[in-house]
C-alpha positions in Angstrom: 93.4 104.0 92.2 90.8 105.0 94.8 90.9 101.5 96.3 94.7 101.9 96.8 94.2 105.3 98.4 91.7 103.6 100.8 94.2 101.0 101.8 97.0 103.4 102.4 94.9 106.1 104.2 95.0 104.6 107.8 98.8 104.2 107.9 100.9 106.5 109.9 103.7 107.7 107.6 106.6 110.0 108.3 110.0 110.7 106.7 111.3 107.4 108.2 109.9 104.4 109.9 107.7 101.4 109.6 104.7 103.4 108.1 106.8 104.1 105.0 107.8 100.5 104.8 104.2 99.3 105.1 103.2 101.8 102.4 105.8 100.5 100.1 104.8 96.9 100.8 101.3 97.7 99.6 102.5 99.6 96.5 104.8 96.6 95.8 101.7 94.5 95.4 100.9 96.6 92.3 104.4 97.1 90.8 107.7 95.5 91.8 109.8 97.8 93.9 113.5 98.0 94.6 113.5 99.2 98.3 116.5 101.1 99.6 117.5 101.6 103.2 119.9 104.4 104.0 121.4 104.4 107.5 120.9 107.2 110.0 123.9 109.6 109.9 124.6 109.1 106.2 125.7 112.4 104.7 123.5 113.3 101.7 124.5 116.5 100.0 124.2 119.2 102.7 121.9 117.1 104.8 122.2 114.1 107.1 119.8 111.1 107.2 118.0 111.6 110.6 117.1 109.1 113.2 114.2 106.8 112.5 110.9 107.5 114.1 108.2 104.9 115.0 105.1 105.2 117.2 102.9 102.6 118.7 100.5 104.6 120.9 99.7 108.2 121.9 96.8 109.7 123.8 95.7 112.4 126.2 93.3 111.1 128.9 91.2 113.1 131.4 91.0 112.3 135.1 88.3 109.6 134.5 90.6 107.8 132.1 88.7 108.8 129.0 91.0 109.5 126.0 90.1 112.9 124.8 92.8 112.7 122.1 93.8 109.3 120.7 96.4 108.5 118.0 94.4 105.2 117.4 91.5 107.3 116.0 93.8 109.1 113.5 97.5 109.3 112.8 97.1 113.1 112.5 96.5 113.4 116.3 100.2 113.3 117.2 102.8 115.8 116.2 105.0 114.0 113.7 108.4 112.9 115.1 107.2 113.4 118.7 109.7 112.2 121.3 108.4 109.8 123.9 106.4 111.2 126.8 104.8 109.7 129.9 103.5 112.3 132.3 100.6 113.8 134.2 100.1 117.5 134.0 97.5 120.3 134.3 95.8 121.6 131.2 97.7 124.9 131.4 101.0 123.0 131.1 99.6 120.8 128.3 98.2 123.6 126.2 101.4 124.7 124.5 101.7 121.2 123.1 98.3 121.2 121.6 97.8 122.3 118.0 94.5 123.3 116.5 92.9 125.3 113.6 90.7 127.9 115.1 89.5 129.0 111.7 88.2 125.4 111.1 87.2 124.3 114.6 86.1 120.8 113.6 89.3 119.9 111.6 92.5 118.4 112.9 95.8 120.0 111.6 98.8 118.0 110.3 102.0 119.2 112.1 105.5 117.8 112.4 108.8 118.5 114.2 111.3 116.5 112.1 114.6 118.2 113.0 113.9 119.7 116.4 113.1 117.4 119.4 109.6 118.1 120.6 106.3 116.5 121.3 102.6 117.4 120.9 99.1 116.6 119.8 96.8 117.9 117.1 93.1 118.1 117.7 90.0 120.0 116.7 89.5 123.4 118.3 86.1 122.4 119.4 87.6 119.4 121.3 90.1 121.7 123.0 87.4 124.2 123.9 85.4 121.4 125.6 88.3 120.3 127.8 87.8 121.4 131.5 90.6 122.5 133.7 92.2 119.6 135.5 94.9 117.0 135.4 95.6 115.0 132.2 97.6 111.8 131.5 99.8 112.3 128.5 101.5 109.4 126.8 103.4 109.1 123.6 104.9 105.6 123.1 107.4 106.4 120.4 111.0 105.7 119.5 113.5 108.0 117.9 116.7 106.0 117.3 119.3 105.1 114.8 117.7 103.2 111.9 117.2 104.0 108.2 115.5 106.2 105.7 113.5 104.1 103.3 112.6 104.8 99.7 111.8 102.7 96.6 112.2 102.7 92.9 110.4 101.0 90.1 112.0 101.1 86.6 110.1 100.6 83.3 112.9 99.8 80.8 112.7 101.7 77.5 114.4 101.5 74.1 117.1 103.9 75.3 118.8 104.3 78.7 117.9 108.0 78.9 115.5 108.4 81.8 112.3 110.1 82.8 112.0 110.4 86.6 108.4 110.3 88.0 108.5 111.2 91.7 105.9 111.2 94.5 106.3 111.6 98.3 105.4 108.9 100.8 105.9 110.8 104.0 102.4 112.2 104.9 100.1 110.3 107.3 96.3 110.2 106.7 96.1 112.8 103.9 94.2 111.4 100.9 95.0 114.1 98.3 98.4 115.1 99.5 100.0 112.6 99.1 98.1 109.3 98.5 96.5 110.3 95.2 99.9 111.0 93.8 101.2 107.6 94.9 98.1 106.0 93.3 98.5 107.8 90.0 102.2 107.1 89.8 101.6 103.4 90.6 99.0 102.9 87.9 101.0 105.0 85.4 103.9 102.7 85.9 101.7 99.7 85.1 100.4 101.3 81.9 103.9 102.3 80.7 105.1 98.7 81.2 102.4 97.5 78.8 103.4 100.1 76.2 107.1 99.4 75.8 108.2 103.1 75.9 111.0 104.8 74.2 112.5 106.3 77.3 113.3 104.4 80.5 110.9 105.5 83.2 112.1 105.6 86.8 109.4 105.9 89.5 110.6 107.2 92.8 108.6 106.7 96.0 110.4 108.7 98.7 109.8 110.9 101.7 109.6 114.6 100.8 112.7 116.7 100.7 115.1 114.4 102.5 114.1 111.5 100.3 114.7 113.3 97.0 118.0 114.7 98.4 119.1 111.2 99.4 118.3 109.8 96.0 120.2 112.7 94.3 123.2 112.2 96.5 123.3 108.4 95.8 122.9 108.9 92.1 125.1 111.8 91.2 127.2 109.7 88.8 124.2 108.9 86.7 122.3 112.1 86.8 123.2 112.7 83.2 120.8 110.0 82.2 117.9 111.9 83.6 116.5 113.9 80.6 113.0 114.7 81.9 111.0 114.5 85.1 107.7 115.0 86.7 106.7 115.3 90.3 103.1 114.1 91.1 101.2 115.4 94.1 97.7 116.6 95.0 96.4 114.4 92.1 92.9 113.6 93.3 90.9 116.7 94.2 88.2 118.2 92.1 90.1 121.3 91.0 91.5 121.8 87.6 95.0 120.6 86.6 98.0 122.8 87.3 101.4 122.4 85.9 104.4 124.1 87.4 107.3 124.7 85.0 110.8 123.5 85.7 113.4 126.0 86.9 114.7 126.3 83.3 111.2 127.2 82.2 111.8 125.9 78.7 112.6 122.3 79.3 111.0 119.7 77.0 108.7 118.5 79.7 107.4 122.1 80.1 106.7 122.3 76.4 105.0 118.8 76.4 102.7 119.5 79.4 101.7 122.9 78.1 100.9 121.4 74.7 98.9 118.5 76.1 96.9 120.7 78.4 96.3 123.4 75.8 95.0 120.9 73.2 92.9 118.8 75.6 90.0 121.2 76.1 90.4 120.7 79.9 90.5 123.7 82.2 94.1 124.1 83.4 96.7 126.5 84.7 100.4 126.9 84.0 102.6 128.3 86.8 106.1 129.5 86.7 108.8 127.9 88.8 109.3 128.9 92.4 111.8 127.4 94.8 109.1 126.3 97.1 106.7 123.4 96.8 107.4 119.7 96.3 110.6 117.9 95.3 110.8 119.6 91.9 112.9 122.2 93.8 115.5 119.5 94.7 115.7 118.2 91.1 115.9 121.7 89.8 118.5 123.0 92.2 121.3 124.8 90.3 123.8 122.1 90.7 121.5 119.5 89.0 119.2 121.8 87.0 117.2 118.9 85.7 114.2 119.5 83.5 111.6 118.5 86.1 108.2 120.0 86.5 105.3 119.4 88.8 101.8 118.3 88.0 99.0 118.8 90.6 95.3 119.5 90.5 94.9 122.3 93.1 98.4 123.2 94.1 99.9 122.8 97.6 98.3 125.1 100.2 95.8 126.1 97.6 92.8 124.6 99.2 91.6 125.0 102.8 91.7 121.2 103.5 95.4 121.1 102.8 97.3 119.5 105.6 94.2 118.9 107.7 91.9 116.0 108.5 89.5 117.4 105.9 91.9 116.0 103.2 90.1 112.7 103.7 88.7 109.9 101.5 85.7 112.1 100.6 87.9 114.9 99.4 89.4 112.9 96.5 87.4 111.7 93.5 88.1 108.6 91.4 87.3 110.6 88.2 89.8 113.3 89.2 92.6 110.7 89.6 91.6 109.1 86.3 91.9 112.5 84.6 95.3 113.1 86.1 96.4 109.7 84.9 95.1 110.4 81.5 97.1 113.6 81.2 100.3 111.8 82.3 99.6 109.1 79.7 99.1 111.7 77.0 102.1 113.7 78.0 104.5 110.8 78.0 103.1 109.5 74.7 104.1 112.9 73.2 107.5 112.9 75.0 108.3 109.4 73.8 107.6 110.4 70.2 109.1 113.9 70.2 112.2 113.1 68.1 114.5 115.6 66.4 115.1 114.5 62.8 117.5 115.5 60.0 116.2 115.8 56.5 118.3 113.5 54.3 117.3 115.3 51.1 117.5 118.9 52.2 118.3 120.6 48.9 114.9 121.5 47.5 111.7 119.6 48.2 112.1 115.8 47.7 109.7 114.2 45.3 107.2 112.5 47.5 105.0 111.1 44.7 107.6 108.7 43.3 108.2 107.3 46.8 104.5 106.5 47.1 103.9 108.9 50.0 101.1 110.9 48.4 99.5 107.7 47.0 99.7 106.1 50.5 97.5 108.8 52.0 95.3 109.6 49.0 92.2 107.8 50.4 92.3 109.4 53.8 89.8 112.0 54.9 92.7 114.0 56.4 94.9 113.6 53.3 95.5 117.3 52.9 96.6 117.6 56.6 98.8 114.6 56.2 100.5 116.0 53.1 101.0 119.4 54.9 102.5 117.5 57.9 105.1 115.9 55.6 106.1 119.2 54.2 106.3 120.8 57.6 108.4 117.9 59.0 110.8 118.1 56.0 111.1 121.9 56.4 112.0 121.8 60.1 114.0 118.5 60.1 117.3 120.3 60.8 118.3 118.4 64.0 117.2 121.4 66.1 113.4 121.2 66.0 111.4 118.3 67.6 108.1 117.1 66.3 106.3 119.1 68.9 107.9 122.2 67.5 106.6 121.2 64.1 103.1 120.6 65.5 102.9 123.9 67.3 104.3 125.9 64.4 102.1 124.3 61.8 99.0 124.2 63.9 98.6 120.5 63.1 98.0 117.8 65.7 101.0 116.1 67.2 99.7 112.7 66.1 99.4 113.9 62.5 102.9 115.2 62.6 104.3 112.1 64.2 102.6 109.9 61.6 104.1 112.0 58.8 107.6 111.6 60.3 107.2 107.9 60.6 106.2 107.7 56.9 109.1 109.9 55.8 111.6 107.9 57.9 110.3 104.7 56.4 110.9 106.2 52.9 114.5 107.0 53.8 114.0 110.8 53.9 114.6 111.3 57.6 117.2 110.3 60.2 116.7 110.6 63.9 
């Protein structure tokens, strides 16, 4: 995963353009992608697909020709979606177009102007402070023209057509944690699920933030009913503890699953309530769709000083942190896939388990007592309303023990899903 982040890091990404396509080309080497191109001007819900932005070169040069700010050194150095500029101007005229972080004088900020024509450069405050008065050459070789918004999907087929959507954004330039770690975790999660033959169908969405999710929702309104669960992945590689943000519903099944997995994992973690600000969970959870989609991060957006700055670099993300995020996703989806609701086919009194060989089958196990209790709990709550996770949490037994009991009872003809 870290090697994938390293490959993607130098690319200049935005909400549209060749940087997004190059990113998806690389991800496509790991998992097959269905790439979609949506033309500029397409109406998507209350939004319109914007013009496509591409950039080849951008710099500020002093009177000697020395480039004091250069897009070639970092894609963060140019204001995202800057219109083309070719001019010479004094520093006083240039200053309003220069963006810095005075509180972190050696860092370069990430700034954009997607929907308002503008241009600018981002640089370290210490670089700006060192610029003498004088005349500067300013050049931004960019195009803002009709084109396309690009996103991609990867589908892992399941036993049923009901879907789990896993979404990550592909619109940020050289920011390793936000968003490249999320892309890497999603990519490797897709590979693992394909080897597992899951119960649900898993749809991975690689799309630019906000406008990408909105575009996907607009183009899939007729099949939104298939989406039963969802998870937005972002900030997946920093060294902070895991944080799960609930869906707008607050009690969606994905909320219950993530809370259970984190609580039983002995990891430090935090659960946050839904707010209508953050990543694309707010699009999936908007009232008209109201999907059960939560968000999993390590340190949440804007929760660390390096957020949206050049300090969110390759040293800021840790391979072991991405591995831990991937492990939690793996565990959560394993629970989600097995969290069935069953109906007890012998609900009048307790069925005789001994004559069905169920007690004998577990008699030699060290956890035989737990396994027997799990069967009784499953039978007690198998009313079509409670899932196996409800049983595990109410009984205090592990989910795996409860799921194994349900499998045994179903095989004996005592349960129906």
